C-alpha positions, 0 to 999 in steps of 0.5 A: 694045310701047314700052320703059317698057311692057314694063318696066311688064309684067315689073315687074308680072308680077315682082310678081304672085304677091307677098302684099301690096301693092307699090309701086314707082318705078323709071327706066330707066338708059339711056332714063330712062323711068319706071314706076309702080305703086300709086303712090298706094298708102302702105306702109311703108317697111320695109328700104327706109330702109336704102338712102340709109343706106347710100348716106350710109356708102358716100360718107363711106367714099369720102370718107375720113371713116369706115372700113368696118371700124369697128364700132358698137354700137346699143341700144334708144335708136337705134331708128327709130319704126315704127308710131308706138312707138320703142325705150324700151319 
């Protein structure tokens, strides 16, 4: 089995027992090979949206623009849309 095929088989084995629909796009960092599973399926982003936020945060911290020890208080107005509703109600 080629590397991408083996990687896809391993990911599918991990996903098999999970409930619901899962979509995956992955790249093997050494070979550059990609796999896509259920790539056309629309699924909610859920907590995955936190990843680019954390990347931006760590980049800003590395550049000295923000301290990771800073506490930021959020309120309802800071909530993102979910299911077409905002945090106001």
